[in-house]
C-alpha positions in Angstrom: 143.2 111.1 65.6 143.2 110.7 69.7 141.3 114.2 71.0 143.5 115.7 73.8 140.4 116.4 76.0 138.2 114.1 77.0 134.5 114.1 75.8 133.2 115.3 78.8 135.1 118.6 78.4 134.8 118.8 74.8 131.0 118.4 75.2 130.3 121.5 77.8 127.2 123.4 77.1 128.1 126.3 75.4 124.8 128.3 75.8 121.3 127.5 78.0 119.9 126.0 75.0 122.7 123.2 75.0 122.5 122.9 78.8 121.0 119.6 79.9 118.4 119.2 82.9 117.5 121.9 85.8 114.5 123.3 84.1 113.3 124.9 87.4 115.9 126.8 87.0 116.7 127.3 83.4 113.4 126.6 81.8 111.1 129.3 80.4 110.0 130.5 83.9 113.1 129.2 85.7 114.3 132.1 87.9 118.1 132.3 86.5 116.8 132.2 82.9 114.6 135.3 84.0 117.6 136.8 85.4 120.0 136.1 82.4 117.7 137.3 79.5 116.8 140.3 81.7 120.3 141.4 82.4 119.3 141.6 86.0 121.9 142.2 88.7 123.4 138.5 89.1 123.3 137.5 93.2 126.0 135.2 94.8 124.7 131.9 94.8 125.7 128.4 95.9 124.9 125.7 94.0 124.0 122.3 95.8 123.8 118.6 94.0 125.5 115.5 93.3 128.3 115.5 91.3 128.4 115.6 87.4 124.9 117.3 87.1 126.2 120.7 85.5 127.2 123.1 88.6 130.4 124.1 87.0 129.0 124.3 83.4 126.4 126.6 84.8 128.6 129.2 86.5 130.8 129.4 83.3 127.5 129.8 81.1 126.2 132.7 83.4 129.9 134.5 83.2 129.7 133.9 79.1 125.9 135.0 79.1 126.7 138.1 81.2 129.6 138.8 79.8 131.6 139.3 83.6 135.0 138.7 84.0 135.1 135.3 85.4 137.7 134.1 88.0 137.5 130.1 89.0 139.4 128.1 92.1 139.1 124.9 93.5 138.3 124.5 97.1 141.1 121.8 97.1 144.2 123.3 95.9 143.6 126.6 97.0 143.7 128.8 100.6 143.2 132.1 101.8 146.0 133.6 99.8 144.6 132.6 96.5 141.3 134.1 97.7 142.8 137.6 98.6 144.7 137.6 95.3 141.5 137.1 93.2 139.8 139.6 95.7 142.7 142.4 94.9 142.7 141.7 91.1 138.6 142.0 90.9 138.7 145.5 93.1 141.0 146.8 90.4 138.2 146.3 88.0 135.7 148.0 90.0 135.0 150.6 87.0 133.5 147.7 85.2 129.7 147.6 84.3 129.7 143.7 85.1 130.8 142.7 88.6 133.6 140.0 88.2 132.6 136.1 89.2 134.7 134.2 91.6 133.7 130.9 91.1 134.9 128.3 94.0 134.2 124.7 93.4 133.5 122.2 96.3 133.1 125.3 98.4 132.2 122.8 101.3 136.1 121.9 101.7 137.0 125.3 102.7 137.6 126.0 106.3 135.8 128.6 108.6 138.7 131.1 108.2 138.7 130.4 104.4 135.1 131.4 104.0 135.2 134.2 106.3 138.1 135.7 103.8 135.0 135.9 101.0 132.3 137.7 103.3 133.9 141.4 103.0 134.3 140.7 99.0 130.7 139.9 98.8 129.0 142.3 101.1 131.1 145.2 99.7 130.0 143.9 96.0 133.5 143.6 94.7 133.0 140.0 93.3 129.8 137.7 92.6 130.3 134.8 94.4 129.2 131.4 93.0 130.0 128.2 94.9 129.3 124.7 93.9 129.0 122.1 96.8 127.8 118.7 96.5 127.0 118.6 100.7 124.3 120.2 102.2 125.2 124.0 102.8 123.4 124.3 105.9 125.9 122.2 107.5 129.5 123.0 105.7 129.0 126.5 104.8 129.2 129.6 107.3 125.5 130.9 108.3 127.1 134.3 107.5 128.2 133.4 103.8 124.6 131.6 103.5 122.9 134.6 104.2 124.7 136.3 101.4 124.0 134.3 98.8 120.9 132.9 97.2 121.2 128.8 97.2 119.9 126.9 94.4 119.3 122.9 94.4 120.0 121.2 91.1 118.3 118.0 90.8 119.9 114.6 89.7 119.7 114.1 85.8 116.7 112.0 84.6 117.3 109.0 81.8 116.2 111.4 79.0 118.7 114.0 80.1 121.3 111.3 80.1 120.1 110.0 77.0 120.2 113.3 75.3 123.5 114.1 76.1 124.7 110.6 74.2 122.6 111.9 71.7 124.3 115.1 71.1 127.8 113.6 71.7 127.1 111.4 68.7 125.8 114.1 66.6 128.0 117.0 67.3 131.3 115.7 68.5 133.9 116.6 66.1 135.3 113.1 66.7 132.5 110.9 67.5 130.3 112.3 64.7 132.2 110.9 61.9 131.6 107.4 63.4 129.1 105.0 62.7 127.6 104.2 66.3 124.6 102.1 67.9 123.6 102.9 71.1 121.8 99.5 71.7 121.2 99.7 75.3 122.1 102.4 78.3 121.6 100.6 81.4 125.2 99.9 82.1 126.5 103.2 81.2 123.6 105.0 83.6 124.3 102.7 86.2 128.0 103.0 86.4 128.2 106.6 85.7 125.6 106.9 88.5 123.8 109.8 87.2 127.2 111.7 87.0 127.3 113.2 83.3 131.0 114.0 83.1 131.6 110.1 84.2 129.2 109.0 81.8 130.3 111.2 78.8 134.1 109.7 79.4 132.5 105.9 80.0 130.7 106.4 76.6 133.9 107.6 74.8 135.9 104.8 76.4 133.6 102.2 75.3 133.5 103.7 71.6 137.4 103.6 71.4 137.9 100.4 73.1 135.5 98.8 69.8 136.7 101.3 67.0 139.2 99.2 65.2 137.4 96.4 65.1 134.6 97.1 63.0 132.9 100.0 61.2 129.7 100.0 63.0 130.2 100.3 66.8 127.7 98.9 68.8 127.3 99.9 72.4 125.4 97.3 74.6 125.6 96.6 78.5 128.2 93.6 78.0 130.5 96.1 76.0 130.5 98.4 78.7 131.0 96.0 81.2 133.9 94.6 79.4 135.6 98.0 79.1 135.3 98.6 82.6 136.9 95.5 83.4 139.9 96.3 81.8 140.1 100.2 82.7 139.2 100.4 86.3 141.9 102.4 87.2 140.1 105.4 84.5 137.2 104.8 86.1 136.0 105.6 89.9 133.6 102.7 91.0 133.3 104.3 94.5 131.1 107.3 92.6 128.5 105.1 91.6 128.7 103.0 94.9 128.3 106.3 97.0 124.6 106.5 96.0 123.7 102.5 96.5 125.7 101.6 99.9 123.9 105.1 101.4 120.6 104.1 100.2 121.2 100.5 101.2 122.4 101.8 104.8 119.2 103.9 105.5 116.8 101.5 104.3 118.3 98.8 106.4 118.0 101.0 109.3 114.7 102.2 108.6 113.9 98.6 108.1 115.1 97.5 111.8 117.5 95.5 110.7 121.0 95.9 112.6 123.1 93.8 111.1 122.3 94.9 107.4 123.2 98.4 108.6 126.5 97.3 110.1 127.4 95.7 107.2 127.0 99.1 104.9 128.4 101.2 107.4 131.5 99.1 107.1 131.4 99.0 103.8 131.6 102.8 103.9 133.9 103.2 106.5 136.4 100.8 104.4 135.6 102.6 101.3 136.8 106.1 103.1 133.4 107.7 102.9 133.4 110.9 105.1 132.0 110.1 108.2 130.1 113.6 108.5 128.4 112.6 105.5 127.1 109.2 107.4 126.3 111.0 110.5 124.4 113.7 108.8 122.2 111.1 107.1 121.7 109.7 110.5 120.3 112.9 111.7 118.1 113.2 109.0 117.1 109.4 109.7 116.1 109.9 113.2 114.0 113.0 112.6 112.1 111.2 109.3 111.8 107.7 110.2 111.8 107.4 113.9 110.7 110.6 114.7 108.3 110.9 118.0 108.5 107.2 118.5 111.6 107.6 120.2 112.7 111.5 120.4 116.0 110.4 121.6 116.9 109.2 119.1 117.2 112.5 116.9 119.5 114.0 120.3 121.6 110.7 119.7 122.2 111.2 116.1 123.0 115.1 116.7 125.8 114.2 119.2 127.1 111.2 117.0 127.6 113.9 114.2 129.3 116.6 117.0 131.5 113.6 117.9 132.9 112.4 114.5 133.5 116.2 114.0 135.8 115.9 116.5 137.0 112.5 116.8 137.6 111.5 113.1 138.8 108.2 111.6 139.9 105.6 112.8 138.1 106.0 116.4 134.5 107.3 115.2 133.9 104.0 113.4 132.9 102.8 117.0 130.5 106.1 117.5 128.8 105.5 114.1 128.4 101.8 114.8 126.7 102.2 118.1 124.2 105.1 116.7 123.4 102.9 113.7 122.6 100.0 116.2 120.6 102.2 118.1 118.5 103.7 115.1 118.1 100.5 113.4 116.6 98.7 116.8 114.2 102.0 117.7 110.6 101.9 117.0 110.0 104.1 113.8 107.4 106.3 112.9 106.8 108.9 110.3 104.4 111.2 111.9 106.4 114.0 112.1 107.9 114.1 108.4 104.5 113.4 107.1 103.0 116.3 109.4 105.4 118.9 108.4 105.3 117.9 104.6 101.8 118.0 104.6 101.3 121.4 106.3 103.9 122.9 103.9 101.9 121.5 101.0 98.6 123.1 102.4 100.6 126.4 102.8 101.7 126.6 99.2 98.0 125.7 97.9 96.3 128.0 100.1 98.8 130.9 100.8 98.8 133.2 103.9 95.1 132.6 105.7 94.3 135.2 107.8 95.4 134.6 111.5 92.9 134.4 114.2 92.3 137.9 115.8 92.6 136.4 119.3 95.8 134.8 118.6 97.5 138.3 116.9 99.9 140.2 118.7 98.9 143.4 119.9 101.7 146.0 120.9 100.1 149.1 120.4 96.8 150.6 121.8 95.4 150.9 118.3 95.9 147.1 117.7 93.9 146.5 120.9 91.3 148.5 119.7 90.7 146.4 116.9 90.3 143.3 118.6 94.1 142.2 118.6 94.5 139.6 121.1 91.0 139.8 122.5 89.6 136.8 124.0 92.6 134.6 124.1 92.7 132.3 126.5 95.6 131.7 128.7 95.9 127.8 129.1 97.7 128.3 132.5 94.9 129.7 134.0 92.6 126.4 133.5 92.4 123.1 134.7 95.1 120.6 133.2 96.5 123.7 131.8 94.5 123.5 128.8 91.3 125.0 127.5 89.6 124.5 123.9 89.9 127.6 121.6 90.5 127.9 117.9 94.2 128.2 116.7 93.9 127.6 113.3 92.4 130.0 110.8 88.6 129.5 110.4 88.4 128.2 107.0 91.0 125.2 108.2 88.8 124.5 111.5 89.4 120.8 112.2 92.2 120.1 109.5 94.4 117.5 110.7 98.3 117.3 109.9 99.6 115.0 112.6 98.2 111.7 113.1 99.9 109.7 115.8 101.5 106.1 114.8 101.0 103.2 116.3 104.0 102.9 118.8 103.5 103.1 122.5 104.6 106.8 122.8 102.4 108.3 120.2 99.6 106.0 121.3 99.6 108.0 124.6 99.7 111.3 122.6 96.6 109.9 120.7 94.9 109.4 124.2 95.4 112.9 125.2 94.4 114.5 122.2 91.5 112.9 122.3 90.8 113.7 125.5 91.6 117.4 125.0 90.2 117.7 121.6 87.0 115.4 121.9 85.2 115.9 118.2 87.3 119.2 117.0 90.1 116.7 116.1 88.6 112.8 115.4 91.5 111.1 116.6 90.3 107.4 117.4 
């Protein structure tokens, strides 16, 4: 008997216990688990993560767990009219104990006007919005909507998560559980699904069905999966797997100062129809993380690139992407800014809120001045060279270093200047 639904649909989790992954949200101390178990008010939220990690399933589970009316729209097929129709329908249910939930898949594909149409309903509490996106909300969702939502990052599924999905499918699915399946190798399944649980399950079912008539015992190996893919390319979106591999190779080529490899992988993405804004965004991040203070102009050029491709689009923007990729690849490299801010953030998480020195505090009232706020602060511009040595860090952190200049021409100048100013306070050498 051939099932009507694909395996991925049949295996959608029906409870928190059957949901796989995202332990930081749904584990014992997970923030969403606490909200659901304590029957707290569900906030509007955005789920950000790669494809197939459970964004849609989590939205359905929240609606089921809270017993709230549930509406679902896809940003690809819906517009302002559909959004307003749902809001009107939801507003008529205002007497319900639970606010209706509106789930919008791929919300990053909504235009600004479409996103604007959601603001009033979210702000007035007519609906609880749950949006799913594979793109960074900071770039693709309007600030007014982000400010009204909690943003939760969904992590890629681990190999253990994916293996657990397969084991559960073989054990519980009403079609596969009656077959004798030996899962001998999983490398090809994991690789070609690209960590996407939906693709993994459907590829697994395709592999099982391809060999079901040959023998009573179905053995799944790397070779058997590759064989199935070669005969069923139309049923499997290979670009999904390549999406992450090629952008990874592109970034590592630019970081490694190889403009030729960078252009090759850039061309692969362009020919494959990759979103040019996705490429440009990654170059903005790369300019800050891997080039940083060795060439601060790189970040400005990358931001200009993002703005240009957003306006121009394909095919002309390939020139802008190419020029930027070459410039970044040929630029000197430094990750000192990246390690500096990451180190400072980690330190704050460990130590909490240390008291700001009194002489650095704001003193807008006489009472605060009497307490010593702002006293003995030395205004740098009143001193020679616009510098005077004084304490800026909390006392417990005196001499703590987060930024260490890298070995490039520009940062060597920074190192020399810092050593001259701070002498033994910060042991730059």
